[in-house]
Residue, then its C-alpha position, 0 to 999 in steps of 0.5 A: m550428510k551434514s554441511a561443513p560449519p562456516t569458516p571464520r571468514r564466512r562468519r565475519a562476512n555474515g556478521l558484517l552483513g547482519l550489522v549493515a542490515w541492522l544499521c539500514g533498519i535503524a536508519f528507516f525507523l528513526p524518522v518514524a520514531w521521531m515523528v511519533l515522539t514529536s506528536f506527543h510534544s507541545e508545539t513549543d517543544a516540537a519547534t525547538n532547534p535542536p529538537s528537545v528529546g526529553a521534553g514533556l509529553s502532551l496529547h494536545g496534538y492528537r486533541e487538535f487532530f480530533g477537532a478539540g479546537s477547531g471542531v473539524s472531525p477527521w472521521p469522514p476523510l478516514i472513512n473515505s480513504l478506508t472505502a476507496s482503499v478496501a474497494s479498489t483492492l477488492l476489485v484489483l484482486l478480482l481482476a488481477v487473479p483471472a488475468a494472471y491465471a491466464l497469463s501463467i497457468k493457462p497462457v494466451r498467445k503473445w503473453s509477453d506482449v500483454m505483460f509489456f502492455f500492462l507495464s507500459t501503462k505505468m510509464l505515463p506520469l500521473v500528472a499527464g493524465l490529470l487534466p483529461i480525467y478531471l474533464v471527464a469527471q466534470n462532464t460525467g458529474m463524478l467530481d467529489n465522488i468517492w467512487l471515482l477514486v475507486i475506479l482510478y485506484t483500481s486502474m493504477n494498481l491493476p498492472i502491478a497486481v497482474w505482474m505480481m500475481r503472474s509470478f506467484l501463480s506460476e509456482v502453482p503445481v500444474e498436476m493439481l490443476e490437471a487433477a481438478s480438470i479431470d474431476g470436472a471443476g470449472l474455472g471458478t471452482t479451480l480458482l477458489r479451491i485450488v489456486a487461492p489457497v496455494a497462492m494466498p501469500g502472493i494474494a496477501a502481498t498484492a492486496l497489502i501493496s494495493f491497499i498502501f498505494s490506495w491509502n497514500e495516494l494524494l494527487f488525484a484525491r487532492v484535485l478530484t475531490g472536495i468536501v464530500a469525498g476528501t481522503s485522509p492525505v488530503f485532510l493531512t495537507g489542511f494542517v499546513t496553513s498560512q499561519g505556519l506549520f504546527l509540527a506537533k499537530v502534523c506529526a499526531a495526524a500523520t501518526v494516526i493516518s499511518l496506523p491502518v497501514l501499519i496495522a495491516g502490514f503487521a497482521a499480514q507480515d508473515k504472508l507478505v514476506q513469504g509472498l514477496s520472497l516467492g515473487a523475487v525468486k521467481 
């Protein structure tokens, strides 16, 4: 049976909602577009007030970012960020999927208390735990060590990942798991061959969010690292010097540092939208 066509009033409402959505999208996109455009200007044109839209384009900011003038290479911080983000994301998935499986498909006793405990760990401000973590890292010789950031990022993202994955795994049909159990599949086989393919959109969304949070983290990286394990956000703060703020160079650095996150989001956008929509509905 065909559904009734939308009424004129309904069409006007849909058109208004579409217009609002476009305006919100443009409002969020404009600062990013302006940052990219400014990165291709010279410092003189970037510092004009009001900014000059039609100024000539230049790659001076990017040459400065890649060490043409100072000789400081951005590759070690970028590699450190990639190492910390990828390693912590893999650990988060390795721990969050079995935990969410136990809390959703094979629920443990008082699972709601467990979920609240996971959520309560996010209620403590990060700066409140900075001093104890610093003292522990200092006494264990872990300061300026990239693996300390991997451990911290894993612990920071794990509660959110468990909450998200529990919502996604709740959608896995129980009949599939019962059939796998009858066929003699163990826990590892069930997770890899049954649960993972069905929950892949949720896994992709969780992994991308964990990667973004790890890549953008600044507080712990700024305090707990130095020359060896400094990440790209820490490297970016080095462009704010006592000589002033060089806007074109900062915008070029911010553009390059944002590219991995943008590429990852673009590559997984279909699974990200599908996964986040599933979690919202659930």
